N, C-alpha and C positions, 0 to 999 in steps of 0.2 A: 504494500500500500504506500501511496505517496505520503511523505512527511508533511506536517502542517505548513512548513515554510515553502515547500514546493507547490502546495495547493494555493497558497497566497500568490505565488508568482503566476500560476495559471490564471487566477482571477484578474490580474492586472491587465491582461490583454483582451478581456471579454467586453462586449458592449453592455452598458448598464442602462436600465430602462427608466428609472425615476429621474426627475430633474436634479434632485439632490445627489444621486449617484453619479450622474453625468458630469456634475460640477466638481466631484471629488478628485483628489489626486490619483491618477491611474496607477501610480507606483506604490500606493498605500497597501498595507496588508489586507487580507481578505476578512479579517476580523478585527474589531477594535471598538473604541468608544464613540466614534463619530456617527452621525445619523445614517450614513450610507453603508455602514459595515454589514448590515444584515442582507442588503442587496448583493454585496460582493460575496458573502458567504453562500448564498443560494447559487450564484453564478459558478463559483468554484466547485461546490459539491456536485452540481448538475453535470459539469464538464468531466469531473473525475470519474463519476459512476455511470455516465451514459444515460442520464434521465433528462427528458425535456425540462428545461428550466421553468417554463411557465407552469408545467404540471407540478413540479416540486413546490413552487410557491403556492399553488392552489391547494394542495394537500395540507400544507402548513396553515394556510388561512382557514380552512375548514376545521382544523383541530384547535387552533389557538388565536386566530387572527394575527399571527406572527409575533405574539407576545412571548416573552421568556418566563415561563412559570417555574417556580421552585418546587415542583411536585404537586400535581393536580389530582385531587379526588382520591378515592380508595385505591385506585390503580397506580397512584404515584407517578403520573405523567410529568416528564421534565422537558423544559425548553420549548422552542417554537415548533418542534416536531412531535411533542407529546410522547417521548420515549418512556415506556412503562417499566417500572422497577417492581419485581415480584416480592422482594424482601423488604417490606416497608418498615419493619421493626428496627432495622439497623441503620436507617438513613437519617442523619441530621437530627436525631432525637424527635422525629415527627410524632411518634407514639400512636400511629394509626393501626397498630395491630400486626398480626402475622399474615403470611401470604394467603391464609384461608379466608381473609376478608375480601379478597379479590372477586370480581364477578366471574361466574363460571365461564370458562372458555377464553378468557382474556389472555393474550400472549405476553410473555416477558420480553418486550421488544428492546429494552435497554441492554440486557445480557446478549441478545442476538446481534444488536448493533455493535457491541464491543467485540464480539467474535469476528464479525465481517470486516470491521475497520482496523482492528488491532489497537484501538484506543481504550483507555481505562474507562470504567463506568463513571468514575468521578469527573473525568473530562467531559463525557457525554452529558452528564447532569448540569455542568456549570459553564462550559465553554460554548460560545455561540457557533463557531464554525464546526467544532467537533459534533455538536448536537445535530446540525443540519447535514453534515456528512453522514452521520448515523442514519438519519431518515432517508437520505438518498440511497445509501447502501441497502437498506431494507427493501425499498421499492424495486431497485434493480435486481436484487436476489429473487424476489417474488416473481418478477416478470420473466427472468430466465427459467425459473422452476416451472412456470406455466408454458414455456416454449413460445413466447410471444416476442414481437420485435423489440429490440433494445437500441439504445443510442440516443444521444442528446438531440439528434435531428429527427427521431422517429415521430410518428403521428401520435399525439397525446391520447386520441380516442382509443388507440389500441392498448392502453394501460388501464382500462376500466376495472378489470378484475384485481389487478395489483393494488389499485387505489382502495378498492373495497376491502381487500385483505389488510390494508394499512389502517383500517378503523380499529383493529385489535379485537374486534368482536367475533365470536363464534356463531352469531345469529345472522341469518341471511338478510332479514329485513333491515336490521340495524346497519349492517355493512353496506347494503344498497343505498340506504338513506345518506350515509356518510359520503359514498362515492358520488351520488347525485349532487350533494352540496358542493363538493370539490369541483365538479365539472360545471356547475352553475357559476362559481367564482371564476373558473377558467374562461368560460365563454362570454361572460359579461364584464370581467375586469373588476379590479378593486384597488383601493389606495387608502392608506392610513398611516398615521404616526403612532407607533406602539407606546405602551406604558413606559418603557425605558428609553423613549426618545429616538427610536429608529424609524426611518421613513422608507416604506416599501410601496411600490406600485406594480400591480399585476396588469399587464396589457392584455385586453381581450383577445382570445385566440379562437379562430374558427375551427371546430372539429366536431365529429360525431362520436359520442361515447358508445363503445360496443358493449351494450348491456347484456347481450347474450353470453358474454364470457363468465358471468357470475356463477353459472352452474358448475364451472370447473373447480370452484373452491370447496364444494361439498359441505356447505355450512348448514347448520340446523335450521329447519323450516319453522315458520311461525306456528305455535300451538293453537289449535282451535279453542274458542271460548266465546264468552259473551261481552268481551271488552268493548266499550264505546269509545272508539278512537278513529281518527282519520287514517286512510291507507298510507299516508306519507310518513308514518312513524312506526317504530317497532314497539308493539304493545301486547300485553298478555293480561289475563284475568286471574288474579290471586285474591279470592274473596276474603273480606274482613269477617271476623267472628260475629255470628248472630245466633245467640242461644240464651235460654233461660238459665239463670245461675242459682235459683233457689225456689222454694215453694210459692213465694209471693209473686203475683203477676208483674210487679214493678221491679223484680230482680232479674235483670237481663243486661247483656252487652251485645254490640258496642256501637249501634247506630239505630235509627228509627225508620220504619217503613212509611212510605207516603205515596202520593200520586202526582209528583211534580212533573212538568210545570203547570199542569192543570190547576193544582192547588196543593201547596203554596206556589207562587210564581218564583222562578229562578231569575234573579236580577244581577248577580255579581259573581266574581271569581276571586278567591283569596289565595295569595301567593305565600307559601310557608317555606322554611327550610327545616330539615329533619333534626338537627343537633344530634346526629348519630349516623352510622354508616348505613348503606342501602340494606345490607343483610339484617342488621339489628332493627331497622325500621320495619321491614317486612315481618320480622318475628313479632314486633310489638303490635301490629295491626291484627295479627292472628292470635294473640295471647288472650285467652278467655278471662284472665284476671284484670285486663286493662280496659278501662272505660273510655277509650279514645278511638277515633277513626277519622278517615279522610277519603276522598274519592280516588286520588291518584298519587303514586310515588314515582319520582323521576331519578334515574341513576346518573351520577355525575360523569362517570368514565365515558359513556357512549350515548346518553340521552334515552336509554331504554325506559319504557313506561310500564308500570303495573297498575291496573285498576282494582280497587277493593270494594267500593260501594257504588251501586248504580246511580245514575243521575236522578232518577225519580225518587230516591230515598235520601234521608238526611243524615249526614255524617256529624259526629261530635268533634268538631275541628277548630272552631274559632273562639271558643270561650264566651260566646254570646249567642244564646239560643235563637234570638230573632235573626241574627246574621246567618247562623247555621241553616235556618229554614229556607233562606233565600239565596244561598250561595253553594258553590262547588269548591272544594279545597284541594290544592295541589301542593304536595310536599316535595321539596327539592333536596336531594342529598347534599349535606354540607353543614358547616358550622358558621353561624353569623359573624362571630368574632374573627374568623379566618378569611372569609370572603373569597377573593379571587382564586385561592388555591383549590376551591371546591366548585365554584360557579363556572363550569366549563362551557366552552362554545357549543359543543354538541348538545349539552343539556339546555342552554338558552334556546337553541333552534328547535329542539324537540318540544319544549314547553310552549314556544310561540305557535307552533303548528297545532298543538292540542288546544290552546286557548282560542285560536282562530276558529277551530272546528266547534268548540263549545259555544262561542259567541254567536256563530251562525246558527247552530242548532237551537239555542234558547233565546235568540234575539237580544243579546246582551251588548250594550254599547262598548266599544273598545276604547276606553279612556281611563284616566287614573281615578275617576270617581266610581267606576264599576269593576275595574281590574286593579286590585289594591293589595297591599301587604297586610299580614297579620298584625303588624305594628300599628296599622291605621284603624283597627276595629275598636270601637269604644267599649268601655266597661258598662255593665248593665245598670249598676247602682253605684253610689259613691264608694262603698266599701270594696268594690271589685276593681276599681280603676288602677290602683298601684300594682296589682298583680297581673295585669294583662301582658301578653307576650310582646316582644320587640323584633321578632324575625320578619323578613329575611335580613334585616339589619342595614347598617350604613354602607355596605359594600356591594349590594345588589344593584346592577347597572340598569336602572329603569329606562334611561334614554336609549341605550342599545336595544333593550328588550322591546320597546315600542317601535323602534325601527323594524325589527324582525316581524312585529305584528302588522306592519303596513300602516301604522297610525303614528307617525313621528310626532314627538311632543313639541316640536317647534312649529307645528302647523297652526292655522287660524289666528295668526297675529293680527293685532289691530293697532296700527301706528298712532291712531288718534285717541285711543282709550286711556283714561287716567285712573279709572276706578278699580280695575282688576289686574292682577299680574299672575302669571304662571311661573313658578320657580324652574329655572333651567340653567344650572351652573356648569354644565358639562360633567364629565366623569373622570377621565384619566388625569386631567390637569387640575381637577378640583380635589386636592388632597387636604381636607380639613383635619385639624388636630383631633385625634381620638386616643383615649387612654384606656388601660385596663383589659386589653385583649388577652394577655397572658398573665400579667401581674397587676394588681390594683394600683392605680395611680401612675403606672409606667406607660410612656407613650407607645402606641402600637406601631408596627412597621408601616411606613407610609404607603398608601395605595389610594386609588381613586375612591371618592365618596359621593353619595347621592343626595346631599343636602347642603343647606347653608345654615350657619348659626344665627340666632336672633339675639340681639343685645338690648339692654335696657335704655340705651342712648345711642345716637349716631356716632359711635366711637368704638373702635375695636378693643380699646382697653376697658370699656365698661363691662359690668357683669352680664352674664346671660340672663334672659328673662326666667321667672319662676314658673313652675307648674304645680298648682295647689293640689292636683290629683295625685301627684307623685310625692310632694313634700307639703304637708298641710301647714307647716310653719311659714311658708312663703319664701323659703331660702332659694337662692339662685340655682338654676340648673347647672350641670357639669358637662365635661367632655367625656365622661365615662361611656364606654361602648354601648351600654344598654340604656343610656339616659336619653330619651327622645323629647325631653321637656322643652328644649329650645331649638328644635330642628325642623325647618321647613323643607319638605321633601320634593325632589324633582318631579315635575309634572303636575303637582297639585296647585290649584288656583286659590288665591286669597284676595280679600278686599284691602285696598290701600287705605292706610290711616293718615299718612303724612309723607312728605318728601323734603329732604334737606341736602342740597348738593349731590354728592355721589351716593347718598344713603336713602333707602326707602323703608318705611315702617308699614307693617301689616297688622291687622287685628288677629290675635292669636291667643286663644284660651282666656279671653277677657282682658287682655293687656296689649299694649303696642310692642311689637318686636321689630327691631331695626336690623337691616342687613345691607352690606356694601353692594351697590348696584350701579357702578359707574356707566355712563353712556358709552364710553369707549370700549368697555369690556363687561357688558351686562351679565348679571346672574339671574335675571328674570325677564320675561317678555310681557308686553301689554296685550290683553286679550278682551274679547267681547264676552258678554254673558249677563248674569243678574246676581244681585245680592239681596239679603234681607235686612230689615231694620225693625226694631220694636214699633208696634202700632202707636199712634199718637196718644199721649197721655200715660203710656206705660214707662215706668222708670227702669224696668228690667223685665226680661222674659226667661223662663226656664229652658234648659237644654236637656236632652234625654239620650240615653244609650240604646233605646229601642223604641219602635213605633207600634205600641200595642193599642188595641181598641178601647173605646170608652166602655164603662161598666155596663151600660144598657145593651151592648152587643152580645153579651155572654148568655147562652141558654142555660136553663136549669140543669144542674149536674156538672157544669164546668166552672171551676173557681175563677173568679175575677182576678186578673193579674194586675198588680199595682204598677203604675207608671211613675217612677220616682225620679225627680230631677237630679242631675249630676251636680257636683260642687262648683262648677264653673259659672262665672257671671257673664251674662249678655245684657249689658246696660244700655240705656238710651245714649245715643251718640256713637255707638259701635255699629259695625256692619260686618256680615260674613258672606262669603261667596257661596252661591247655591250650587250644590253638586248634583241634586236630583229633585225635580218638582213632582215626580210621580211615584213616591215611595208607597209600597203596599202597607195598609193598616190592618194587621191581623195578628193572631196568635194561634199557632198550630199546637194543639193539645196532643201529646204523645207521651204517655206515662206507663204504658204496659207493653208486654211482649206480644200479645195477641191482637190481631186486627179486629177480632169479634167483640172486644170489650166495649160496652155501651159508653157513649160520650167520650170516646178516645179516638185517636187518629182522626181528629176533626179540626178543620181550619175555621176559626172564629174571625169573621171579617167585620170591621167597624166602619162607621161613617166619618169619624174624625180623620183629618188629613194632616200629614207631616211633610216636611221638606228635609232632605239631607244637606248639611252645610259643612264647609271646611272650618271647623272650630279651632283646631290646633294641628298637631301632628296626626291626631286621630280625628275622624269626622264625628258628627253628632246629629241629632234630629231636633227640629223645632216644630211646634204646632203651627199650622197655617193660620189658625185663628189669632195667634199671638203676634204675628209679624206682617209686614208689607213687603212685597217683592218689587224691587226697583231694577229697571234695566240700566246696566252700566253705561257710562258715557266715556 
């Protein structure tokens, strides 16, 4: 094999595609700290191993969008080529467990790349050129094994099976989805600056992928089942436990039967992360001692999906029964405090396809008011607010996710509107200070974040605003990884309270929260829409964590459910952006195992009307009778 220095020399004579790369010193090494080094590394590796360069870049884009990850997901994928390490327990103290935690059928591509290149596994994990060389060597070896054309000048379409094998999955559907994504990038082109500042441009290449090659790999076929998924994802049915656990009809786990969307209506999709590995999460949803469930689990390594609860039924997933009855929950393998090491590109893409399918099936609007994080779900009463979950956390890339959903968050701008803003700080370059990911009070490893902090004054040195639901004392919020008290999240719309120079204030949990929003580098955009204000003569109006019916709506035999105001103040002079004017007013009674129980599995529908509003990091509900709706100007 060629030494690293020799490969660098090869790269010096190759044509470079991006403007940054073309402007770079052609005598520079193929790897380095400058923005063009990843381009040169692709060029060098493609030439050395006889892989079409555009194809190599497309495969890397499909795996990581060219980012250099320090070990992704349970499979421990490293670098822009996502080289998978089988022995997770021994690498960098990651503590992800033994090889048995790997998805079934996933190949140890790191070790194989080391064998093919003669490079150490450490180099393949950490060195830019070595990692890309390893990926190129794997592709070339697979192509040769299949007896298909090789060479840097060969037709990329003839590499379809090798690319599918490069997914690392032993399942045919998952491998095909990955290959299709890579070829989409290849034929449409792509360009971005990576998290570590490398600029890569993939020029669109005209080719026809030879999908008939897939059968040569002999991969596992999709298992038949009742899973409700689009054909564009790899999906299986692994049912959640549904059984009676004692003599009482109220003793059962772990979800409720219903007849959605006929009743109750399905209006939203909740994005979670698992805080555990894929295998442990699957075990949890099947555990008869666990009173938790959700509709889908997505695996980080390849985006594989398992469905556990049918869409018509109600999973116990959001910590708010009203939200449960009107939503579908998606759990994504990963840990919120780790972020990008788990939220992989195959998982983002698979999730986006699933959400698009669900939104089409149930007529759910694809926006941040209806596709939201578990961290945005309100507590039901004051005593539950502090204990609500904060996943998927500050490192879930909402802006990229909505690009994949075909509903980019930078749409529907209004250059003349002054009343409403949508938070849009970017992701990779928006590295807000976060602490406590590994050790309390210690700064987390910098990475892209999905929010802006809100201050008590238009001054970065001023304290963060308080959240009385999290700290009843009124103490300032913190930068702790789980503290959402002063975070305005990407894609969420808020009512403007005031502007001073480069600073904008929004109404947030009953107070003004200031964030830096300079015209030259804005972190929010002006949008059209509506907001609510207390009706004339009202000094304040209550806000709620659920939209239950009025007492008169309940029939005999079904207990009236209290509608208790939350602890937040919505006072006269404040205003809050409207997220939804068509909130269902109902209570689905489900307290027993059997569908035959009288006055059970019944949807009580009221006449009272509510609106969903952007109260703070979490949304809330207000009664229509308490507020006026105002069109933003």
